[in-house]
C-alpha positions in Angstrom: 10.6 -24.8 -1.0 8.3 -23.1 1.5 9.8 -19.6 0.9 10.0 -20.2 -2.8 6.5 -21.4 -3.4 4.3 -21.6 -0.3 4.8 -18.2 1.3 4.5 -16.0 -1.9 1.3 -17.8 -3.0 -0.2 -17.6 0.5 0.7 -13.8 0.6 -0.9 -13.2 -2.8 -4.1 -14.9 -1.7 -4.0 -13.3 1.7 -3.7 -9.7 0.5 -6.3 -10.2 -2.2 -8.8 -11.5 0.3 -7.8 -9.0 3.0 -8.8 -6.0 0.8 -11.6 -7.9 -1.0 -14.2 -5.2 -0.2 -12.0 -2.4 -1.6 -13.0 0.1 1.0 -14.0 -0.5 4.6 -17.7 -0.4 5.2 -20.1 0.0 8.2 -17.4 1.3 10.6 -19.1 1.4 14.1 -19.9 4.8 15.5 -21.8 5.8 18.6 -24.3 8.8 18.9 -25.4 11.0 21.7 -28.7 12.7 20.7 -29.3 15.4 23.3 -32.1 17.0 21.2 -34.4 14.1 20.4 -36.0 16.1 17.6 -37.2 15.4 14.1 -34.1 17.0 12.6 -31.7 15.1 14.9 -33.4 11.8 13.9 -33.1 12.8 10.2 -29.4 13.4 10.7 -29.0 10.0 12.3 -30.8 8.4 9.4 -28.3 10.1 7.1 -25.4 8.6 9.1 -27.0 5.1 8.8 -27.5 5.6 5.1 -23.8 6.0 4.4 -21.7 3.0 3.4 -18.9 4.1 5.6 -20.5 4.4 9.0 -23.1 2.4 11.0 -24.5 3.5 14.4 -23.3 0.9 16.9 -25.4 2.2 19.7 -26.8 5.4 21.2 -25.6 6.6 24.6 -27.2 8.8 27.3 -24.2 11.0 28.2 -20.7 11.9 27.2 -19.1 9.7 29.8 -20.8 6.6 28.5 -19.7 7.5 25.0 -16.1 8.0 26.2 -16.1 4.4 27.7 -17.0 2.9 24.3 -14.3 4.9 22.6 -11.6 3.9 25.2 -12.6 0.2 24.8 -12.2 0.5 21.1 -15.8 -0.6 20.4 -16.3 2.4 18.1 -14.2 4.5 15.8 -16.2 7.8 16.3 -18.5 9.5 18.8 -21.1 11.9 17.3 -22.8 14.4 19.6 -25.9 16.2 18.5 -26.4 19.2 20.9 -29.6 20.2 22.8 -31.9 22.7 21.0 -30.4 21.6 17.7 -33.6 21.9 15.7 -34.7 25.1 17.4 -31.4 26.8 16.7 -31.5 25.8 13.0 -35.1 27.1 12.7 -34.1 30.4 14.3 -31.0 30.7 12.1 -28.7 30.5 15.1 -25.3 28.9 14.5 -25.1 25.4 15.9 -22.7 22.5 15.5 -22.6 18.7 15.6 -19.4 17.3 17.2 -17.6 14.2 16.0 -14.7 12.7 18.0 -12.8 10.1 15.9 -10.0 7.8 16.8 -6.8 9.1 15.2 -4.8 6.0 16.2 -6.4 4.2 13.2 -5.5 6.4 10.2 -7.6 4.6 7.6 -11.0 4.4 9.4 -10.4 7.7 11.1 -9.8 9.4 7.8 -12.8 7.8 6.1 -15.1 8.8 8.9 -13.8 12.3 8.9 -14.3 12.7 5.2 -17.8 11.1 5.3 -18.8 13.2 8.3 -17.7 16.5 6.7 -19.7 15.6 3.6 -22.7 14.8 5.7 -22.4 18.0 7.6 -22.3 20.1 4.5 -25.2 18.3 2.9 -27.3 18.6 6.0 -26.5 22.2 6.5 -27.3 23.0 2.8 -30.6 21.1 3.0 -31.6 23.0 6.2 -30.7 26.3 4.6 -32.6 25.5 1.4 -35.7 24.6 3.4 -35.5 27.9 5.3 -35.2 29.9 2.1 -38.1 28.0 0.6 -40.2 28.9 3.6 -39.2 32.5 3.0 -40.8 32.4 -0.5 -38.0 31.3 -2.8 -38.4 28.6 -5.4 -36.3 25.4 -4.9 -34.0 26.4 -7.8 -33.5 29.9 -6.4 -32.8 28.5 -2.9 -30.3 26.0 -4.3 -28.5 28.6 -6.3 -28.1 30.8 -3.2 -26.8 28.0 -1.0 -24.5 26.5 -3.7 -23.8 29.1 -6.4 -20.9 27.1 -7.8 -21.0 23.3 -8.4 -17.9 21.2 -8.2 -17.2 18.4 -10.6 -14.7 15.8 -9.4 -13.0 13.1 -11.5 -10.8 10.4 -9.7 -8.0 9.3 -12.0 -6.4 5.8 -12.2 -8.4 4.5 -9.2 -11.9 5.6 -9.9 -13.5 3.5 -7.1 -10.9 4.8 -4.5 -10.4 1.2 -3.7 -7.8 0.2 -1.2 -7.6 -3.2 -2.9 -6.1 -1.4 -5.9 -4.0 1.1 -4.0 -2.4 -1.2 -1.4 -2.2 -4.6 -3.2 -0.2 -3.0 -6.1 2.6 -2.4 -3.5 2.0 -5.0 -0.8 2.2 -8.0 -3.0 5.5 -7.3 -4.7 6.9 -5.9 -1.5 6.2 -9.1 0.4 7.4 -11.2 -2.6 10.7 -9.3 -2.8 11.6 -10.3 0.8 11.0 -13.9 -0.1 13.1 -13.5 -3.3 16.0 -11.9 -1.4 16.1 -14.5 1.4 15.9 -17.4 -1.1 18.6 -15.9 -3.3 21.0 -15.4 -0.4 20.3 -18.9 0.9 20.8 -20.5 -2.5 24.2 -18.8 -3.0 25.4 -19.1 0.6 24.4 -22.6 1.5 27.3 -24.3 -0.4 29.6 -21.8 1.1 28.3 -22.4 4.7 28.8 -26.2 4.4 32.2 -25.9 2.7 31.0 -27.3 -0.5 32.4 -24.5 -2.7 35.0 -26.6 -4.4 32.5 -29.4 -5.1 30.2 -26.9 -6.8 33.1 -25.4 -8.8 34.1 -28.9 -10.0 30.5 -29.5 -11.1 30.7 -26.3 -13.1 34.0 -27.3 -14.8 35.8 -24.6 -12.9 33.7 -21.8 -14.4 32.3 -19.4 -11.8 29.7 -18.1 -14.2 28.2 -21.5 -14.7 28.1 -22.1 -10.9 26.4 -18.8 -10.3 23.9 -19.0 -13.2 23.2 -22.7 -12.6 22.3 -21.8 -9.0 20.2 -18.7 -9.7 18.5 -19.2 -13.1 16.0 -21.9 -11.9 14.9 -19.5 -9.2 14.7 -16.7 -11.7 12.3 -18.8 -13.8 10.2 -19.7 -10.7 10.0 -16.1 -9.5 9.0 -15.0 -13.0 6.1 -17.6 -13.1 5.0 -16.5 -9.7 5.2 -12.8 -10.8 3.1 -13.6 -13.8 0.5 -15.1 -11.4 0.7 -12.0 -9.2 0.3 -9.6 -12.0 -2.6 -11.5 -13.4 -4.3 -11.4 -10.0 -3.6 -7.7 -9.7 -4.7 -6.5 -13.2 -7.4 -9.0 -14.1 -8.9 -10.2 -10.8 -8.5 -7.3 -8.4 -8.9 -4.7 -11.2 -5.8 -2.5 -11.0 -5.9 0.0 -13.9 -3.8 -1.2 -16.8 -3.0 1.5 -19.4 0.0 -0.2 -20.8 0.9 -3.6 -22.2 0.6 -6.6 -19.8 3.7 -8.1 -21.5 5.8 -5.1 -20.7 4.6 -5.1 -17.1 5.9 -8.7 -16.8 9.2 -7.7 -18.5 9.5 -4.9 -15.9 8.9 -7.5 -13.2 11.6 -9.7 -14.7 14.0 -6.8 -14.5 13.0 -6.4 -10.8 13.7 -10.1 -10.2 17.2 -9.8 -11.7 17.9 -6.7 -9.6 16.8 -8.4 -6.4 18.8 -11.5 -7.2 21.9 -9.4 -8.1 21.6 -7.6 -4.7 21.1 -10.9 -2.9 24.1 -12.4 -4.7 26.2 -9.4 -3.7 25.2 -9.6 0.0 25.9 -13.4 0.1 29.4 -12.7 -1.3 30.6 -9.8 0.7 29.7 -11.2 4.1 31.4 -14.2 5.7 28.4 -15.8 7.3 25.2 -17.2 5.8 23.1 -16.1 8.8 24.4 -12.5 8.7 23.9 -12.4 4.9 20.3 -13.5 5.3 19.6 -11.1 8.2 21.0 -8.1 6.3 19.2 -9.1 3.1 15.8 -9.5 4.8 16.2 -6.2 6.7 17.3 -4.4 3.6 14.3 -5.8 1.6 11.8 -5.0 4.4 13.0 -1.4 4.7 12.3 -0.8 1.0 8.6 -0.1 1.5 9.3 2.7 3.9 11.5 4.5 1.5 9.6 3.9 -1.7 7.4 7.0 -1.4 4.3 5.1 -2.1 2.1 5.8 0.9 4.1 8.9 2.0 4.8 11.2 -1.0 8.3 11.7 -2.2 7.7 15.5 -2.3 7.4 15.5 1.5 10.7 13.8 2.0 14.0 15.6 2.6 16.6 15.7 -0.1 18.8 13.1 1.6 15.9 10.6 1.8 14.9 11.2 -1.8 18.4 10.1 -2.8 18.5 7.3 -0.3 15.2 5.9 -1.9 17.1 4.6 -4.9 19.4 2.2 -3.0 16.3 -0.1 -3.1 15.2 -1.8 -6.3 11.7 -1.7 -5.0 11.6 2.1 -5.4 12.4 2.0 -9.1 10.0 -0.9 -9.6 7.0 0.7 -8.0 7.5 4.0 -9.7 8.0 2.2 -13.0 4.8 0.2 -12.6 2.7 3.2 -11.4 3.9 5.4 -14.2 3.6 2.9 -17.0 0.8 0.5 -16.0 -1.6 2.8 -14.2 -0.9 6.3 -15.6 -0.1 5.1 -19.1 3.1 7.1 -19.4 5.2 5.6 -22.1 9.0 5.5 -21.8 10.3 8.9 -20.9 13.3 10.3 -18.9 12.0 9.0 -15.6 11.4 5.5 -17.1 14.9 5.4 -18.4 16.2 6.5 -15.0 14.4 3.5 -13.4 15.9 1.2 -16.0 19.4 2.6 -15.2 18.7 1.9 -11.5 18.0 -1.8 -12.3 21.3 -1.9 -14.3 23.2 -0.5 -11.3 22.0 -3.4 -9.2 22.9 -5.8 -11.9 26.4 -4.3 -11.8 26.6 -4.8 -8.1 25.9 -8.5 -8.7 28.8 -8.5 -11.2 31.1 -7.0 -8.6 30.4 -9.9 -6.3 31.5 -12.5 -8.9 35.3 -12.4 -8.2 34.5 -12.5 -4.5 32.3 -15.5 -5.0 35.1 -17.2 -7.1 37.6 -16.8 -4.2 35.1 -18.2 -1.7 34.4 -21.2 -4.0 38.1 -21.9 -4.5 38.6 -21.7 -0.8 35.7 -24.1 -0.1 33.3 -21.7 1.5 33.0 -19.1 4.3 36.1 -19.0 6.5 33.9 -18.3 9.6 31.0 -20.8 9.7 
């Protein structure tokens, strides 16, 4: 009951609250201002004005800054060199150094991106000011510094929100582990305790009734929880929905059947409930690493690209991203994902005769 209801609902709420802000804000950085000039103070104000970075403290030397970084009290260390203002005014090349912690990929990447943007803006502003002092108009100076404007459009996740990006995968990923364990346990429990014959008698000797009678209640429960999860994703968190919400839930139902089929197959081929649950949990947990969601499929080797599809989660995530977020109607890829779900359903069908033998025998022979 805990794995069926409690853990999934807790995980949905946990992930939704964990990424509630969408993007991390006010990441602490430390600053060493060796110039103490008007321009260096202006740059520090620009750092403070960003939503990504917040100056945690200012240090007096590099060794002090290094201590803060090693303690993990700041994600970045910005050094403004001596004679910074004088060099800019004399058109001498100068630089501001930013050391950022690469152990933390997300905050490190955000700080790097924000710092590079700040650096370009500050350099452009300083160059425009110098040109204006030389007699150019503001428009002429701007045209010389930036002759070509860039126009960016972020598709499908316009706010670059990590709540949208990560929750779309984390929630079903965690839920599929629960579904796998519950399915294996529901099928394997009568076999573990040698109650297979009793179950078969209740099903009037029909294996299909024993199997469906065990799994269908969980299918219904998982579908209701999946509807709650999708409602949370698309209507509360704000994941882009360019398709039908009904079709999204039908895709999830196919995913549930694929997971249950794989769990049923694992519970049948092994001769121990504990081993079946361990293999099922490990198999489900590995799916995220191979799905190509955070690490692009194009960067994987050919063997890994093929290996991806031994997990139902791969087909589900690509199906959802293509249909729900990108608004791609059913094409060759979508049919490929549907075929992938059908293959897992066939694996479940292969386990039926094995399940029948175990029921007739009473259960697992090694328990």
